[in-house]
Phi, psi and omega in degrees: 000149180280156179280149175283137182275003176080224186275351181282128178231156177268131181239163176243130177253129182242141181291142179253011185285340179063010175051054183279346181287146180263082178250134184279329184281334184273142178268150178282148180161192181242131180258135183227149171244154170244145182208182176229154178216160177269120184295329181285322182280326180232084182286332180272175184289143185271142176229125181228149174269115181226170181276128176256118183281348177282320177262358174060038177202173177280137182217166180280128177247129181247150179287135176240164179275000000 
C-alpha cells in the first residue's frame, strides 16, 4: 500500500483575467497552474499573483476544485 501524504494536497490555480485584451497572436482559453498547499496551514482557498501568458501580464490566480 502507498503511504499517505498527510496534509499536503495538489491544487489547481486558474487565471481570473478573463482574457479581455484584444491580442491577435494569443489564443483564447483558460490558463492554469498546479501547485501544492498544506491543508492545515491554509484551510481557505489560495490566491496568488502569477504571470498569465494569455493576457501577457501578471494576474490574480485563484484556487479551483
